[in-house]
PATOR-892851 format. One record per atom (N, C-alpha, C): z, y, x. Coordinates in steps of 0.001 Angstrom, whole numbers. Atoms other than C-alpha are relative to their C-alpha. Example, Ala and Ser with C-alpha at 12.3 -4.5 7.8 and 13.67 -1.06 7.14 Angstrom:
{{0; -1190; 890}}
{{7800; -4500; 12300}}
{{0; 1200; 900}}
{{-60; -1190; -820}}
{{7140; -1060; 13670}}
{{730; 1090; -770}}
***
This chain:
{{-385; 1172; 784}}
{{12569; 7655; 8889}}
{{973; -849; 814}}
{{-970; 855; -661}}
{{15606; 5515; 9730}}
{{-424; -1443; -150}}
{{570; 1333; 144}}
{{13808; 2260; 10357}}
{{992; -1062; 391}}
{{-820; 1156; -309}}
{{15412; -1147; 10541}}
{{-883; -1133; 448}}
{{945; 996; -463}}
{{12527; -2943; 12189}}
{{601; -780; 1148}}
{{-402; 834; -1114}}
{{13367; -5858; 14446}}
{{-1235; -293; 818}}
{{1129; 281; -870}}
{{10953; -5933; 17369}}
{{343; -1261; 772}}
{{-318; 1295; -548}}
{{10868; -9555; 18466}}
{{-1084; -452; 954}}
{{970; 532; -938}}
{{9002; -11707; 20911}}
{{-1276; -367; -719}}
{{1290; 322; 586}}
{{5375; -12654; 20379}}
{{52; -1302; -783}}
{{-86; 1291; 671}}
{{6527; -16104; 19219}}
{{724; 91; -1336}}
{{-758; -179; 1234}}
{{8707; -14709; 16410}}
{{-634; 1112; -810}}
{{662; -1040; 798}}
{{7167; -12777; 13519}}
{{855; 1251; -132}}
{{-663; -1281; 214}}
{{8019; -9132; 13107}}
{{547; 39; -1414}}
{{-604; -68; 1330}}
{{10318; -8376; 10176}}
{{348; 1432; -373}}
{{-439; -1284; 536}}
{{11321; -5454; 7975}}
{{1177; -293; -923}}
{{-1154; 241; 843}}
{{14675; -5154; 6252}}
{{-209; 591; -1395}}
{{38; -543; 1357}}
{{15189; -4559; 2562}}
{{507; 1441; -23}}
{{-490; -1376; -82}}
{{17002; -1372; 3609}}
{{-1145; 969; 253}}
{{1128; -897; -272}}
{{13838; 129; 5064}}
{{-964; 24; -1172}}
{{909; 43; 1150}}
{{11743; -1039; 2120}}
{{518; 917; -1105}}
{{-594; -860; 1027}}
{{14170; 696; -252}}
{{-196; 1467; 357}}
{{172; -1387; -441}}
{{14029; 3893; 1814}}
{{-1451; 436; -101}}
{{1423; -313; -14}}
{{10258; 3750; 2112}}
{{-543; 233; -1401}}
{{545; -55; 1359}}
{{9628; 3243; -1617}}
{{839; 826; -961}}
{{-832; -829; 856}}
{{12438; 5437; -2951}}
{{797; -779; -1023}}
{{-755; 843; 930}}
{{14283; 2554; -4603}}
{{1459; -101; 434}}
{{-1381; 299; -329}}
{{18017; 1878; -4770}}
{{58; -1377; 649}}
{{-36; 1284; -715}}
{{18860; -887; -2287}}
{{567; -1112; -874}}
{{-592; 1035; 845}}
{{21035; -2744; -4802}}
{{-1008; -501; -1040}}
{{1018; 413; 969}}
{{18172; -2745; -7328}}
{{-1076; -848; 667}}
{{998; 768; -735}}
{{15716; -3970; -4705}}
{{531; -1379; 351}}
{{-608; 1300; -321}}
{{18123; -6737; -3615}}
{{-22; -920; -1229}}
{{2; 795; 1224}}
{{18412; -7900; -7236}}
{{-1408; -504; -312}}
{{1384; 395; 265}}
{{14613; -7928; -7639}}
{{-435; -1109; 964}}
{{376; 1011; -989}}
{{14195; -9929; -4415}}
{{662; -1330; -332}}
{{-695; 1245; 376}}
{{16822; -12461; -5517}}
{{-682; -681; -1181}}
{{679; 571; 1163}}
{{14980; -12922; -8807}}
{{-1331; -658; 373}}
{{1296; 539; -424}}
{{11711; -13609; -6958}}
{{141; -1155; 993}}
{{-215; 991; -1063}}
{{13264; -15919; -4349}}
{{-233; -1445; -445}}
{{204; 1406; 379}}
{{13269; -19188; -6372}}
{{-1468; -417; -10}}
{{1423; 334; 23}}
{{9485; -19079; -6904}}
{{-539; -121; 1419}}
{{439; 47; -1400}}
{{8942; -18347; -3205}}
{{480; -1292; 671}}
{{-556; 1218; -608}}
{{11243; -21187; -2171}}
{{-715; -1249; -510}}
{{688; 1157; 573}}
{{9481; -23593; -4532}}
{{-1362; -217; 642}}
{{1352; 102; -551}}
{{6034; -22827; -3098}}
{{19; -89; 1526}}
{{16; -118; -1461}}
{{6879; -21965; 520}}
{{982; -946; 683}}
{{-950; 959; -562}}
{{9822; -24328; 1005}}
{{1151; 616; 762}}
{{-1116; -643; -691}}
{{12258; -21762; 2378}}
{{408; 1272; -727}}
{{-502; -1227; 594}}
{{14446; -18910; 1221}}
{{-259; 1177; 932}}
{{92; -1187; -823}}
{{14292; -15331; 2456}}
{{1217; 51; 930}}
{{-1089; -118; -960}}
{{16421; -14586; 5534}}
{{985; 1075; -465}}
{{-1039; -921; 455}}
{{19697; -12990; 4386}}
{{978; 237; 1138}}
{{-932; -359; -1055}}
{{21842; -11116; 6903}}
{{958; 1054; -526}}
{{-1013; -959; 423}}
{{24785; -8743; 6790}}
{{166; 1081; 1064}}
{{-309; -1095; -919}}
{{25531; -5364; 8313}}
{{1381; 534; -344}}
{{-1335; -531; 204}}
{{28956; -3788; 8772}}
{{-74; 1458; -446}}
{{-62; -1362; 522}}
{{29653; -665; 6728}}
{{1457; 436; -30}}
{{-1372; -504; -16}}
{{32804; 1364; 7410}}
{{289; 756; -1289}}
{{-340; -566; 1306}}
{{34564; 2351; 4195}}
{{1273; 846; 58}}
{{-1181; -848; -130}}
{{37478; 4371; 5578}}
{{1238; -787; 387}}
{{-1254; 613; -447}}
{{40924; 3675; 7047}}
{{-231; -1190; 931}}
{{292; 1073; -940}}
{{39271; 1459; 9627}}
{{-518; -1274; -631}}
{{473; 1206; 680}}
{{38179; -1040; 6987}}
{{-1518; -119; 118}}
{{1427; 279; -130}}
{{34775; -2674; 7215}}
{{-429; -941; -1118}}
{{549; 852; 1051}}
{{32656; -4143; 4434}}
{{-1309; -614; 491}}
{{1246; 681; -342}}
{{29903; -6700; 4956}}
{{-1019; 216; -1122}}
{{1029; -285; 1005}}
{{26772; -5497; 3131}}
{{-1234; -851; 275}}
{{1155; 879; -232}}
{{23925; -8010; 2648}}
{{-1320; 771; -10}}
{{1361; -524; 59}}
{{20284; -7218; 3315}}
{{-953; -1108; 422}}
{{1006; 997; -336}}
{{17100; -9251; 3606}}
{{-825; 463; 1201}}
{{963; -235; -1073}}
{{14929; -9524; 6721}}
{{-1258; -770; -368}}
{{1203; 597; 566}}
{{11388; -10152; 5513}}
{{-1187; 121; 949}}
{{1242; -57; -762}}
{{8169; -11023; 7298}}
{{-1033; 800; -806}}
{{1041; -767; 670}}
{{4953; -9213; 6441}}
{{-443; -682; -1294}}
{{499; 702; 1187}}
{{3755; -11893; 4016}}
{{1053; -20; -1095}}
{{-1072; -37; 997}}
{{7182; -11948; 2302}}
{{91; 1388; -632}}
{{-1; -1369; 533}}
{{7094; -8146; 1952}}
{{-1127; 205; -1004}}
{{1139; -179; 890}}
{{3644; -8259; 403}}
{{176; -803; -1288}}
{{-301; 778; 1208}}
{{4856; -10955; -2009}}
{{903; 792; -945}}
{{-895; -751; 890}}
{{7736; -8845; -3328}}
{{-654; 1302; -472}}
{{671; -1246; 379}}
{{5439; -5790; -3397}}
{{-890; -168; -1221}}
{{808; 214; 1203}}
{{3459; -7413; -6226}}
{{694; 544; -1242}}
{{-750; -557; 1128}}
{{6217; -6101; -8513}}
{{119; 1522; 75}}
{{-101; -1440; -164}}
{{5934; -2535; -7183}}
{{-1148; 690; -735}}
{{1126; -774; 529}}
{{3819; 236; -8666}}
{{-1003; 259; 1120}}
{{1072; -187; -983}}
{{588; 1241; -6916}}
{{446; 831; 1195}}
{{-383; -899; -1085}}
{{2147; 4048; -4892}}
{{968; -672; 966}}
{{-977; 671; -860}}
{{5104; 2012; -3599}}
{{-663; -1113; 796}}
{{698; 1091; -704}}
{{2835; -928; -2746}}
{{-887; 560; 1115}}
{{845; -627; -1015}}
{{461; 1384; -885}}
{{832; 446; 1199}}
{{-866; -441; -1089}}
{{3329; 2857; 1157}}
{{413; -1180; 871}}
{{-446; 1164; -758}}
{{4512; -620; 2154}}
{{-1136; -590; 827}}
{{1149; 554; -731}}
{{1055; -1878; 3127}}
{{-364; 884; 1187}}
{{353; -917; -1080}}
{{303; 1237; 5184}}
{{1079; 25; 1083}}
{{-1080; 69; -998}}
{{3719; 1018; 6868}}
{{-174; -1228; 886}}
{{229; 1199; -799}}
{{2948; -2541; 7962}}
{{-1184; 209; 937}}
{{1147; -279; -868}}
{{-385; -1364; 9299}}
{{438; 827; 1201}}
{{-507; -808; -1098}}
{{1407; 1292; 11357}}
{{795; -841; 994}}
{{-825; 830; -869}}
{{3883; -1266; 12696}}
{{-852; -911; 870}}
{{849; 912; -767}}
{{1146; -3650; 13751}}
{{-795; 755; 1057}}
{{689; -804; -999}}
{{-770; -865; 15477}}
{{953; 401; 1123}}
{{-986; -341; -1023}}
{{2418; 226; 17269}}
{{301; -1204; 884}}
{{-258; 1214; -761}}
{{3053; -3373; 18301}}
{{-1151; -279; 955}}
{{1167; 212; -862}}
{{-500; -3650; 19634}}
{{6; 981; 1165}}
{{-57; -1001; -1066}}
{{-28; -416; 21593}}
{{1052; -376; 1037}}
{{-1031; 420; -943}}
{{3210; -1752; 23118}}
{{-503; -1119; 903}}
{{507; 1129; -784}}
{{1483; -4936; 24190}}
{{-1052; 447; 1008}}
{{1065; -464; -893}}
{{-1345; -2938; 25760}}
{{472; 1087; 961}}
{{-501; -1080; -846}}
{{920; -399; 27503}}
{{21; -388; 1467}}
{{32; 482; -1367}}
{{1027; -2559; 30623}}
{{-1467; -153; 404}}
{{1418; 7; -368}}
{{-2330; -1878; 32330}}
{{-431; -1361; 551}}
{{348; 1307; -539}}
{{-2141; -5312; 33927}}
{{-447; -946; -1107}}
{{334; 874; 1128}}
{{-2493; -6837; 30459}}
{{-1012; 651; -935}}
{{903; -735; 886}}
{{-4933; -4306; 29028}}
{{-1283; -799; -239}}
{{1219; 765; 270}}
{{-7740; -6216; 27272}}
{{-1245; 869; 98}}
{{1268; -712; -9}}
{{-11394; -5274; 27298}}
{{-124; 856; -1259}}
{{157; -874; 1169}}
{{-12469; -2445; 24934}}
{{-397; -742; -1265}}
{{439; 743; 1183}}
{{-14187; -4928; 22605}}
{{1177; -722; -660}}
{{-1159; 701; 556}}
{{-10919; -6856; 22223}}
{{956; 978; -683}}
{{-847; -1021; 627}}
{{-9004; -3650; 21479}}
{{-539; 351; -1382}}
{{629; -337; 1278}}
{{-11485; -2756; 18727}}
{{156; -1148; -989}}
{{-125; 1164; 879}}
{{-11376; -6309; 17337}}
{{1415; -111; -542}}
{{-1390; 48; 441}}
{{-7571; -6200; 17203}}
{{276; 1054; -1057}}
{{-196; -1079; 972}}
{{-7591; -2845; 15403}}
{{-688; -321; -1325}}
{{746; 341; 1209}}
{{-10255; -4019; 12953}}
{{725; -1066; -814}}
{{-701; 1083; 693}}
{{-8254; -7145; 12134}}
{{1206; 530; -761}}
{{-1201; -536; 632}}
{{-5034; -5254; 11413}}
{{-336; 909; -1172}}
{{375; -932; 1062}}
{{-6719; -2509; 9396}}
{{-660; -741; -1157}}
{{745; 708; 1035}}
{{-9025; -4878; 7539}}
{{877; -806; -917}}
{{-871; 824; 826}}
{{-6291; -7213; 6363}}
{{837; 846; -940}}
{{-814; -872; 836}}
{{-4083; -4395; 5117}}
{{-796; 648; -1115}}
{{829; -648; 1014}}
{{-6908; -2605; 3307}}
{{-495; -988; -1043}}
{{467; 1014; 960}}
{{-8169; -5817; 1734}}
{{1066; -246; -1059}}
{{-1093; 238; 953}}
{{-4755; -6452; 148}}
{{257; 1224; -856}}
{{-284; -1233; 732}}
{{-4269; -2816; -816}}
{{-1068; 298; -1041}}
{{1112; -365; 878}}
{{-7712; -2432; -2398}}
{{-431; -1113; -945}}
{{407; 1124; 846}}
{{-7880; -5807; -4125}}
{{-34; 351; -1489}}
{{57; -351; 1427}}
{{-6974; -4344; -7578}}
{{-1217; 854; -366}}
{{1132; -889; 275}}
{{-9898; -1881; -7234}}
{{-1320; -606; 447}}
{{1188; 645; -562}}
{{-12434; -4438; -6006}}
{{-1220; 133; -898}}
{{1140; -15; 926}}
{{-14611; -4402; -9141}}
{{-146; 1320; -747}}
{{85; -1295; 672}}
{{-14266; -724; -10023}}
{{-1183; 805; 531}}
{{1130; -864; -367}}
{{-16863; 2067; -9796}}
{{512; 1346; 486}}
{{-359; -1330; -479}}
{{-16630; 5269; -7798}}
{{-520; 1057; -967}}
{{464; -1105; 849}}
{{-17100; 8654; -9464}}
{{-1498; 228; 176}}
{{1436; -169; -253}}
{{-20521; 8888; -7811}}
{{-818; -1028; -763}}
{{717; 1058; 723}}
{{-21600; 5553; -9306}}
{{21; 240; -1505}}
{{-99; -265; 1442}}
{{-20328; 6464; -12774}}
{{-860; 1200; -379}}
{{784; -1210; 289}}
{{-21942; 9912; -12607}}
{{-1482; -322; -144}}
{{1417; 370; 60}}
{{-25343; 8302; -11998}}
{{-351; -635; -1342}}
{{292; 623; 1298}}
{{-25035; 6303; -15239}}
{{-152; 1040; -1108}}
{{135; -1092; 962}}
{{-24776; 9635; -17058}}
{{-1041; 1025; 459}}
{{1020; -905; -537}}
{{-27617; 11205; -15048}}
{{589; 1336; 431}}
{{-661; -1201; -496}}
{{-25215; 13706; -13488}}
{{218; -111; 1506}}
{{-517; 8; -1364}}
{{-24299; 14744; -9996}}
{{1497; -244; -85}}
{{-1434; 275; 44}}
{{-20763; 13758; -9035}}
{{794; 1278; -199}}
{{-699; -1279; 176}}
{{-19773; 17447; -8878}}
{{19; 407; -1473}}
{{68; -331; 1426}}
{{-20976; 18081; -12448}}
{{861; -945; -822}}
{{-783; 1018; 706}}
{{-19396; 14836; -13637}}
{{1493; 320; 66}}
{{-1432; -280; -157}}
{{-15979; 15732; -12218}}
{{415; 1252; -752}}
{{-358; -1237; 682}}
{{-16041; 19234; -13627}}
{{-67; -147; -1526}}
{{61; 263; 1442}}
{{-17091; 18011; -17088}}
{{1275; -701; -462}}
{{-1219; 719; 375}}
{{-14177; 15557; -17166}}
{{1219; 899; 103}}
{{-1112; -946; -140}}
{{-11849; 18303; -15951}}
{{41; 946; -1201}}
{{63; -909; 1150}}
{{-13024; 20682; -18707}}
{{434; -698; -1287}}
{{-374; 756; 1198}}
{{-12451; 17900; -21272}}
{{1456; -459; 33}}
{{-1405; 398; -111}}
{{-8890; 17309; -20029}}
{{186; -1462; 329}}
{{-90; 1422; -331}}
{{-9672; 13743; -18933}}
{{590; -196; 1399}}
{{-540; 94; -1348}}
{{-8791; 14410; -15316}}
{{347; 1394; 510}}
{{-368; -1274; -620}}
{{-7303; 17122; -13108}}
{{55; -209; 1513}}
{{10; 74; -1458}}
{{-7338; 17933; -9406}}
{{1322; 518; 563}}
{{-1258; -395; -626}}
{{-4179; 18052; -7312}}
{{34; -553; 1424}}
{{-103; 387; -1407}}
{{-3606; 17933; -3544}}
{{-1330; -561; 530}}
{{1312; 405; -499}}
{{-7340; 17596; -2962}}
{{-524; -1300; -566}}
{{428; 1290; 557}}
{{-7717; 14513; -5186}}
{{-40; 82; -1519}}
{{89; 66; 1452}}
{{-8847; 13857; -8750}}
{{988; -1048; -527}}
{{-975; 872; 651}}
{{-6208; 12284; -11032}}
{{-302; -70; -1488}}
{{222; 126; 1433}}
{{-6510; 10931; -14562}}
{{1127; 698; -756}}
{{-989; -715; 803}}
{{-4685; 12865; -17296}}
{{1205; -890; -286}}
{{-1247; 750; 173}}
{{-1063; 11850; -17838}}
{{-25; -896; -1234}}
{{-6; 790; 1238}}
{{-1655; 10656; -21410}}
{{-912; -1229; 82}}
{{899; 1154; -179}}
{{-4317; 8216; -20142}}
{{454; -913; 1131}}
{{-419; 667; -1238}}
{{-2338; 6980; -17164}}
{{248; -1491; -180}}
{{-379; 1402; 213}}
{{-1191; 3665; -18699}}
{{-1082; -824; -691}}
{{1049; 722; 735}}
{{-4541; 2615; -20195}}
{{-975; -751; 914}}
{{784; 778; -967}}
{{-5973; 992; -17053}}
{{-1470; 441; 29}}
{{1358; -524; -104}}
{{-9030; 3246; -16994}}
{{-410; 212; 1459}}
{{305; -277; -1407}}
{{-8748; 3919; -13267}}
{{883; -852; 902}}
{{-782; 647; -1060}}
{{-7539; 2241; -10072}}
{{-129; 870; 1247}}
{{41; -749; -1250}}
{{-6759; 3712; -6666}}
{{-630; -841; 1109}}
{{626; 659; -1138}}
{{-8847; 2844; -3624}}
{{328; 817; 1250}}
{{-416; -660; -1238}}
{{-7784; 3633; -48}}
{{-1026; -231; 1096}}
{{959; 58; -1100}}
{{-10057; 4415; 2885}}
{{674; 533; 1256}}
{{-615; -395; -1269}}
{{-8872; 4615; 6508}}
{{-1083; 204; 1035}}
{{937; -261; -1086}}
{{-10820; 6191; 9360}}
{{767; 557; 1188}}
{{-632; -495; -1220}}
{{-10087; 7243; 12925}}
{{-924; 996; 690}}
{{765; -947; -797}}
{{-11161; 10206; 15000}}
{{-264; -621; 1372}}
{{287; 501; -1346}}
{{-12492; 9786; 18534}}
{{1259; -69; 856}}
{{-1260; 19; -739}}
{{-8954; 10471; 19767}}
{{970; -1045; -540}}
{{-848; 1036; 558}}
{{-7587; 7599; 17680}}
{{965; 477; -1062}}
{{-868; -513; 1063}}
{{-5951; 9818; 15058}}
{{-436; -588; -1341}}
{{306; 677; 1260}}
{{-5730; 8019; 11746}}
{{-92; 992; -1153}}
{{155; -783; 1223}}
{{-6987; 9588; 8519}}
{{-29; -954; -1187}}
{{-92; 859; 1185}}
{{-6040; 7998; 5188}}
{{-407; 807; -1219}}
{{472; -676; 1210}}
{{-7885; 8971; 2017}}
{{138; -960; -1178}}
{{-138; 794; 1222}}
{{-6957; 7672; -1440}}
{{-748; 707; -1123}}
{{782; -627; 1064}}
{{-9308; 8264; -4343}}
{{-62; -911; -1226}}
{{-22; 661; 1293}}
{{-9698; 7282; -7972}}
{{-1345; -663; -293}}
{{1212; 683; 441}}
{{-12215; 4704; -9211}}
{{177; -426; -1456}}
{{-10; 258; 1444}}
{{-13134; 3696; -12765}}
{{-213; -1476; -301}}
{{164; 1375; 460}}
{{-12692; 310; -14443}}
{{-1080; -52; -1078}}
{{975; 139; 1074}}
{{-15106; -1096; -17012}}
{{549; 602; -1296}}
{{-621; -621; 1171}}
{{-12623; -56; -19713}}
{{-70; 1510; 73}}
{{115; -1444; -178}}
{{-12644; 3448; -18259}}
{{-1412; 489; -261}}
{{1397; -372; 240}}
{{-16439; 3507; -18342}}
{{-309; 7; -1495}}
{{201; 26; 1458}}
{{-16409; 2521; -22013}}
{{633; 1232; -648}}
{{-678; -1184; 537}}
{{-13911; 5305; -22701}}
{{-839; 1257; 245}}
{{847; -1154; -313}}
{{-16120; 7852; -20938}}
{{-1251; -2; -859}}
{{1171; 150; 871}}
{{-19076; 6515; -22902}}
{{255; 598; -1375}}
{{-319; -477; 1364}}
{{-17315; 7259; -26185}}
{{234; 1494; -11}}
{{-317; -1429; -52}}
{{-16258; 10732; -25061}}
{{-1229; 858; 312}}
{{1152; -792; -402}}
{{-19490; 11886; -23448}}
{{-1201; -183; -916}}
{{1073; 207; 971}}
{{-21740; 10417; -26091}}
{{-1326; -409; 603}}
{{1212; 466; -659}}
{{-24245; 9003; -23613}}
{{105; -1500; 208}}
{{-122; 1455; -173}}
{{-24480; 5236; -24191}}
{{-797; -459; 1214}}
{{659; 367; -1256}}
{{-25224; 3814; -20752}}
{{-17; -1492; 260}}
{{136; 1451; -151}}
{{-24944; 61; -21327}}
{{199; -668; -1343}}
***
């Protein structure tokens, strides 16, 4: 990835450019810039400041140079504009910030003279991971896992998943259950993300589907087992 991260002093917040956000989420930079400009007035009204706008030089041939604008955004500003993204793009941005903060923590701890106690290292990691996951999983806070829903139908989760698969309600791809395409826009499910680490510090990210109350009602009507 061609990152545009500015690594700054501890007194200045870390930033990410709109160029990297566009690359990370698969968006056109010009479209992202327009979306950010549209969101800027509300941010300025509440926060009292505009987003930082800078320019980079782009060579266009014959020695000519064009000044191309881009935004430099702090973490909280990135998460604000991400409210307009879809679930997948928002997840990529949140997890990228988590990676950056972990990398920053590793840089700060690379000097053995400044290495904190193990408890402080764990506390720092927990803080960074916890904040990112809380924001990422907020839409799925009141949803039910497949295991919880299966119990309401007196099924094991394995039987439950296979019944829904046979009925065309969901399908399995890349090791994860997904709701059928024709049901995708009906807010029956939300995505929940779980992060764990091995003893060697290798990160494992698992994303899985959970069911909303509307989804439970839909399953109720399809399975014919009134459970509430």
